[in-house]
C-alpha positions as CSV (number, residue, x, y, z in Angstrom):
1,M,114.7,126.0,113.1
2,L,115.6,127.3,116.5
3,D,116.7,130.9,116.9
4,I,120.5,130.8,117.3
5,K,120.2,134.1,119.2
6,L,117.9,132.4,121.8
7,I,120.4,129.6,122.1
8,R,123.3,132.0,122.7
9,E,121.4,134.1,125.2
10,Q,119.4,131.5,127.1
11,P,121.2,128.1,126.6
12,E,119.9,126.6,129.8
13,F,116.3,127.4,128.9
14,V,116.7,125.8,125.5
15,R,118.5,122.8,127.1
16,E,115.7,122.3,129.6
17,R,113.0,122.5,126.9
18,L,114.8,120.1,124.6
19,A,115.4,117.7,127.6
20,A,111.6,117.7,128.2
21,R,111.2,115.7,125.0
22,G,113.2,112.9,126.5
23,V,115.2,111.8,123.5
24,G,118.6,113.4,124.2
25,D,118.5,116.4,121.8
26,D,119.7,118.6,124.6
27,R,123.1,116.9,124.5
28,K,123.6,118.3,121.0
29,L,123.4,121.9,122.3
30,D,127.1,122.1,123.4
31,E,128.3,121.2,119.9
32,V,126.0,123.9,118.4
33,L,127.3,126.5,120.8
34,A,130.9,125.5,120.2
35,L,130.5,125.8,116.4
36,D,128.7,129.1,116.8
37,R,131.5,130.5,118.9
38,K,134.1,129.3,116.3
39,L,132.0,130.9,113.6
40,R,131.7,134.2,115.4
41,E,135.4,134.3,116.2
42,A,136.3,133.6,112.5
43,L,133.9,136.3,111.4
44,K,135.4,138.8,113.8
45,E,139.0,137.9,112.7
46,G,137.9,138.1,109.1
47,D,136.3,141.6,109.6
48,S,139.5,142.8,111.3
49,L,141.7,141.5,108.5
50,K,139.5,143.1,105.8
51,E,139.7,146.4,107.7
52,Q,143.5,146.0,107.9
53,R,143.8,145.1,104.2
54,N,141.7,148.1,103.2
55,K,143.9,150.4,105.3
56,S,147.1,148.9,103.9
57,S,145.8,149.2,100.4
58,K,145.3,152.9,100.9
59,E,148.8,153.2,102.3
60,I,150.3,151.6,99.2
61,G,148.9,154.4,97.0
62,A,150.3,157.0,99.3
63,L,153.7,155.3,99.4
64,I,153.9,155.1,95.6
65,G,152.9,158.7,95.4
66,Q,155.9,159.5,97.7
67,K,158.2,157.3,95.5
68,K,158.8,155.0,98.5
69,N,158.7,151.9,96.3
70,A,160.4,149.5,98.6
71,E,158.0,150.3,101.4
72,A,155.1,150.0,98.9
73,D,156.3,146.6,97.8
74,A,156.5,145.5,101.4
75,K,153.0,146.6,102.0
76,K,151.8,144.8,98.8
77,A,153.4,141.6,100.2
78,E,151.6,142.2,103.5
79,V,148.3,142.7,101.7
80,R,148.8,139.4,99.8
81,T,149.4,137.6,103.0
82,I,146.3,139.1,104.6
83,G,144.3,138.2,101.5
84,D,145.5,134.6,101.7
85,R,144.5,134.4,105.3
86,I,141.1,135.9,104.5
87,G,140.6,133.3,101.8
88,L,141.3,130.5,104.2
89,L,139.0,132.1,106.8
90,D,136.2,132.4,104.3
91,K,136.4,128.7,103.6
92,E,136.5,128.0,107.4
93,I,133.5,130.3,107.9
94,A,131.4,128.6,105.2
95,A,132.3,125.1,106.5
96,T,131.6,126.0,110.2
97,E,128.3,127.8,109.4
98,A,127.2,124.8,107.3
99,A,128.1,122.4,110.1
100,R,126.3,124.6,112.7
101,D,123.2,124.9,110.5
102,E,123.1,121.2,109.8
103,L,122.9,120.6,113.6
104,L,120.3,123.2,114.0
105,L,118.1,121.7,111.3
106,A,118.3,118.4,113.1
107,L,117.1,119.9,116.4
108,P,113.3,119.7,117.1
109,N,111.2,122.6,118.2
110,L,111.0,123.6,121.8
111,P,107.8,122.4,123.6
112,N,105.9,125.4,124.8
113,V,106.0,125.9,128.5
114,K,102.3,125.2,128.7
115,V,102.7,121.7,127.3
116,A,102.2,118.8,129.7
117,I,105.5,117.0,130.7
118,G,105.5,113.3,129.8
119,K,107.3,110.5,128.1
120,T,104.8,108.6,126.0
121,A,101.2,108.7,124.7
122,E,100.1,107.3,128.0
123,D,101.0,110.7,129.6
124,N,98.8,112.7,127.2
125,P,96.1,114.6,129.2
126,V,92.5,114.4,127.9
127,V,91.2,117.9,127.4
128,R,87.6,117.1,126.7
129,V,85.3,114.3,125.5
130,H,82.3,114.8,123.2
131,G,79.3,112.5,123.0
132,V,79.1,108.8,124.1
133,P,80.1,105.6,122.2
134,A,77.5,104.2,119.9
135,K,75.4,101.3,121.3
136,F,74.0,98.5,119.3
137,D,71.2,95.9,119.9
138,F,73.0,93.6,117.5
139,K,76.6,92.4,117.1
140,P,78.3,95.2,115.2
141,K,80.8,94.5,112.4
142,N,84.2,96.1,112.2
143,H,85.1,98.2,109.1
144,I,86.9,95.3,107.3
145,E,83.7,93.2,107.5
146,L,81.5,96.2,106.5
147,C,83.8,97.1,103.6
148,E,83.8,93.5,102.3
149,S,80.1,92.9,102.8
150,L,79.1,96.2,101.2
151,K,81.9,96.1,98.6
152,L,83.2,99.5,99.7
153,I,86.9,98.5,99.4
154,D,88.6,95.7,97.6
155,F,91.6,95.1,99.9
156,A,92.9,92.2,97.9
157,R,93.0,94.0,94.5
158,G,94.4,97.1,96.2
159,A,97.3,95.0,97.4
160,K,97.6,93.3,93.9
161,L,97.9,96.7,92.3
162,S,100.4,98.4,94.7
163,G,101.3,96.1,97.5
164,S,100.2,96.0,101.1
165,G,99.0,99.3,102.6
166,F,97.2,100.6,99.5
167,L,93.4,100.7,99.1
168,L,91.0,100.2,96.1
169,Y,87.8,102.0,96.9
170,T,84.8,100.7,94.9
171,N,81.3,101.8,94.2
172,W,79.7,103.2,97.4
173,G,83.1,103.3,99.0
174,A,84.6,105.5,96.3
175,R,81.5,107.7,96.4
176,L,81.6,108.0,100.2
177,E,85.3,108.9,100.0
178,R,84.6,111.6,97.4
179,A,81.6,112.9,99.4
180,L,83.7,113.3,102.5
181,I,86.4,115.2,100.7
182,N,83.8,117.6,99.2
183,F,82.0,117.9,102.5
184,L,85.2,118.8,104.4
185,L,86.3,121.4,101.8
186,D,82.9,123.1,101.8
187,L,82.7,123.1,105.6
188,H,86.0,124.7,106.1
189,T,85.7,127.3,103.2
190,R,82.1,128.3,103.8
191,E,81.8,128.1,107.6
192,H,85.4,128.5,108.8
193,G,86.8,131.1,106.4
194,Y,89.6,129.1,104.8
195,T,90.7,129.7,101.2
196,E,90.9,126.5,99.2
197,V,94.0,125.7,97.3
198,S,95.0,122.7,95.2
199,P,98.7,122.1,95.6
200,P,101.1,119.8,93.7
201,F,101.6,116.4,95.1
202,I,105.3,116.3,94.4
203,V,107.6,118.8,96.0
204,N,111.3,119.5,96.3
205,G,113.6,118.9,99.2
206,E,113.6,122.5,100.3
207,V,109.8,122.3,100.9
208,M,110.2,119.2,103.0
209,T,113.0,120.9,105.0
210,G,110.8,123.9,105.5
211,V,108.1,122.1,107.4
212,G,110.6,119.9,109.3
213,Q,110.0,116.7,107.4
214,F,113.7,116.7,106.4
215,P,116.3,115.8,107.5
216,K,114.7,113.8,110.3
217,F,112.1,111.8,108.3
218,K,113.9,111.5,105.0
219,D,113.8,107.7,105.4
220,Q,110.0,107.8,105.6
221,A,109.4,109.6,102.3
222,F,108.6,108.3,98.9
223,W,111.4,109.5,96.6
224,V,110.7,110.4,93.0
225,R,112.9,109.5,90.1
226,R,112.2,110.8,86.6
227,G,112.3,107.9,84.2
228,L,115.7,106.2,84.2
229,D,117.6,109.3,85.2
230,D,119.3,108.5,88.5
231,D,120.5,112.1,88.8
232,T,116.9,113.2,89.6
233,M,116.6,110.8,92.5
234,G,116.3,112.7,95.8
235,K,115.3,116.0,94.3
236,Q,111.6,115.5,94.5
237,F,109.3,113.7,96.8
238,L,105.6,112.6,97.1
239,I,104.0,114.7,99.8
240,P,103.3,113.1,103.2
241,T,100.5,115.7,103.7
242,A,99.3,118.9,102.0
243,E,100.9,120.8,104.9
244,A,104.3,120.5,103.1
245,P,103.4,122.5,99.9
246,V,100.7,124.7,101.5
247,A,102.7,125.9,104.4
248,N,105.5,126.7,101.9
249,I,103.4,128.8,99.6
250,H,104.9,132.0,100.9
251,R,108.4,130.7,101.7
252,E,111.2,133.3,101.2
253,E,108.6,136.1,101.1
254,I,108.1,139.1,103.3
255,L,104.3,139.7,103.7
256,A,102.6,142.8,104.8
257,E,101.1,142.7,108.3
258,K,97.7,143.5,106.9
259,Q,97.8,140.3,104.9
260,L,97.6,138.3,108.1
261,P,96.0,136.1,109.2
262,I,96.1,133.7,106.2
263,Y,93.9,130.6,106.3
264,Y,94.4,127.9,103.7
265,C,92.7,124.5,103.2
266,A,93.6,121.8,100.7
267,Y,92.7,118.3,99.8
268,S,95.5,115.9,98.8
269,P,96.4,112.2,98.9
270,C,99.1,111.6,101.5
271,F,102.0,109.2,101.0
272,R,103.8,107.6,103.9
273,A,106.6,105.1,103.3
274,E,106.4,104.0,106.9
275,A,102.9,103.0,107.7
276,G,103.5,101.0,110.9
277,A,105.0,97.8,112.0
278,A,103.9,94.7,110.2
279,G,101.0,93.0,111.8
280,V,100.2,96.0,114.1
281,G,96.9,97.5,112.7
282,T,98.1,97.0,109.2
283,R,95.1,95.0,108.0
284,G,92.3,97.2,106.8
285,M,92.4,101.0,106.7
286,I,94.1,102.0,110.0
287,R,97.7,102.2,108.8
288,V,98.2,102.6,105.1
289,H,100.8,104.1,102.7
290,Q,98.3,106.3,100.9
291,F,95.3,108.0,102.3
292,D,93.2,111.2,101.6
293,K,93.2,114.2,103.9
294,V,91.9,117.8,104.0
295,E,94.6,119.9,105.6
296,L,94.3,123.3,107.4
297,V,97.2,125.8,107.4
298,K,97.3,129.2,109.1
299,I,99.9,132.0,109.0
300,V,99.3,134.4,111.8
301,K,100.9,137.0,114.0
302,P,102.8,135.5,116.9
303,E,100.6,137.1,119.5
304,H,97.6,135.3,118.0
305,G,99.2,131.9,117.5
306,F,97.6,130.0,120.4
307,A,94.1,131.6,120.1
308,E,94.2,130.6,116.4
309,L,95.2,127.0,117.5
310,D,92.1,126.8,119.7
311,K,90.0,127.9,116.7
312,M,91.6,125.3,114.4
313,V,90.9,122.5,116.9
314,A,87.3,123.7,117.0
315,N,87.1,123.7,113.2
316,A,88.3,120.1,113.1
317,E,86.0,119.1,116.0
318,R,83.0,120.5,114.0
319,V,83.6,117.8,111.4
320,L,83.0,115.0,113.9
321,Q,80.1,116.8,115.6
322,V,78.0,117.2,112.5
323,L,78.7,113.6,111.5
324,G,77.4,112.4,114.9
325,L,80.7,110.8,116.0
326,H,82.0,110.3,119.6
327,Y,85.5,111.7,120.1
328,R,88.0,113.1,122.6
329,V,90.6,115.9,122.4
330,I,94.0,115.3,124.0
331,Q,97.1,117.4,124.3
332,L,100.3,115.7,123.3
333,C,102.8,115.7,126.1
334,T,106.5,116.7,125.6
335,G,107.6,113.1,124.9
336,D,104.9,112.4,122.3
337,M,104.7,115.6,120.3
338,G,106.0,116.0,116.7
339,F,109.4,117.3,115.6
340,A,108.1,120.8,114.5
341,S,105.5,121.1,117.2
342,G,105.4,123.8,119.9
343,M,102.0,122.6,121.0
344,T,99.7,119.9,119.6
345,Y,96.2,118.7,120.2
346,D,95.1,115.4,118.8
347,I,91.4,114.6,118.1
348,E,90.6,110.9,118.4
349,V,87.4,109.5,117.1
350,W,85.7,106.4,118.6
351,A,85.6,103.4,116.3
352,P,83.2,100.8,117.7
353,G,84.5,98.0,115.6
354,Q,88.0,98.6,116.8
355,G,86.9,99.3,120.4
356,T,89.3,102.1,120.6
357,F,89.9,105.8,119.7
358,L,91.6,106.6,116.4
359,E,93.5,109.8,115.7
360,V,91.8,111.7,112.8
361,S,93.3,115.1,113.4
362,S,96.4,116.6,114.8
363,C,96.4,120.4,115.2
364,T,99.7,122.1,115.9
365,N,101.2,125.5,116.4
366,C,104.8,125.3,115.2
367,E,105.3,128.9,116.4
368,E,108.2,130.4,114.3
369,F,110.0,127.1,113.9
370,Q,108.9,126.5,110.4
371,S,108.8,130.1,109.2
372,R,112.5,130.4,110.2
373,R,113.3,127.2,108.2
374,M,111.6,128.6,105.1
375,N,112.6,132.3,105.7
376,L,109.0,133.5,105.7
377,R,108.5,136.9,107.4
378,F,106.0,139.7,107.6
379,K,106.8,143.4,107.9
380,S,105.2,144.7,111.0
381,D,103.6,148.1,111.2
382,T,106.6,149.3,113.3
383,G,108.9,148.4,110.4
384,G,110.7,145.3,111.6
385,N,110.6,141.9,109.8
386,V,108.9,139.3,112.0
387,F,108.6,135.5,111.7
388,P,104.9,134.5,111.9
389,H,103.5,131.5,113.7
390,L,102.6,128.7,111.3
391,L,99.8,126.3,112.3
392,N,98.7,123.1,110.6
393,G,95.9,120.7,111.3
394,S,94.0,117.8,109.8
395,G,90.6,118.8,108.9
396,T,90.4,115.7,108.9
397,A,92.3,112.5,107.7
398,L,89.8,110.4,105.8
399,A,90.8,106.7,106.1
400,R,90.2,106.7,109.8
401,L,87.2,109.0,109.5
402,F,85.8,106.5,107.0
403,V,86.3,103.7,109.5
404,A,84.6,105.5,112.4
405,L,81.7,106.6,110.1
406,V,80.8,103.2,108.8
407,E,81.3,101.4,112.1
408,T,79.3,104.0,114.1
409,H,76.4,104.3,111.6
410,Q,76.0,100.6,110.7
411,R,72.5,99.0,111.0
412,A,71.3,95.6,112.0
413,D,70.3,94.8,108.4
414,G,74.0,95.4,107.2
415,S,73.4,98.8,105.7
416,V,75.1,102.0,106.8
417,A,73.1,105.2,107.5
418,I,74.5,108.4,105.9
419,P,74.5,111.4,108.3
420,E,72.3,114.1,107.0
421,P,75.1,116.6,106.3
422,L,76.7,114.1,103.8
423,Q,73.5,113.2,102.0
424,P,73.6,116.1,99.4
425,W,76.9,114.7,98.1
426,L,75.9,111.1,98.0
427,K,72.3,111.7,96.9
428,A,71.3,109.0,99.4
429,D,70.4,108.5,103.0
430,S,72.1,105.1,103.4
431,I,74.5,102.6,101.8
432,P,72.2,99.7,101.1
433,A,73.0,96.2,102.3
434,T,73.9,93.8,99.4
């Protein structure tokens, strides 16, 4: 959530930053300011009336003590009138504050001033490129062909079980997926200093609001209903990523400054009701409704936020480096960045069978946007309560990592070489051709 004080004091700066996103959110600012002015005026009037009521109440006692009953009765009538007005004001204040905050919850984060200005993904600047695309002296297969020939995934039965956009990993495919999860968790906990947590995969609406999934993306969530009880519908949701529960672990808490920084990593399946337009990358593993991911979350002091973002990107890059994969890092421009993002870097891995780069990690500094929404603060050494920067990143998403891995390391005989760092989990150096 944006800081209402910042909006009041620097409305043109906020308007300019919102306009940089290019979707018209800046036009909502006048309504926010109008509601905020109305709220403050009502609060001011309410405070004045309460002060007047207290004063009149004291005068009533004095008048009664002086046996001035008629004047005391007049004062009582005046107090009742003031009380009625205060009651009406309290309702107006609650309604106005709710309307203002509803608008604030719908406004995205401000792009950091260092973010490149742009409209679409075509405007995202490439920050760096690692390695070169794999070259083959045979005609390489794409991941669908590899998965079918090696029986890694049964696409047809996955669709039979759950519909399109769901995968059934089998044999070596299931083992590779499990190996990747364990490899990622061990890498980030042992080498990068993250603390592993295992969160619930169903969360409440407040958690989704805290990270900025709601209200904007409510139509993209899987809603949970308990049995046949319709009253439970809309109270719990399948998580779109482990970021939702993990970033909210300390919601509504005040941490001590010495507790920061906090690094968490977590494995979870991710559920996305919107997996892409029909017919556009929907065959295979590129766009699916359920996929596995290891998520990275940081809670840090504001002055360290962007240095910690650089470290998080490096942590995610390390995954691809040790697996021998070609990739690039891009910075998302103002028109392409996510709702809660202050600055985001995407890591895109090269998939030879697709002939394109696939996003496998998105690392974001949300600054204090999420911590405000979940009322997470830390008490600084100077005594004030401060909203920390919250960062999240994929470390990494597995469906597309799986794609790039099997396509990059395929062999002429139809087998797939297993990178050495993964071999301890698979107890093999290759997936044999069948």
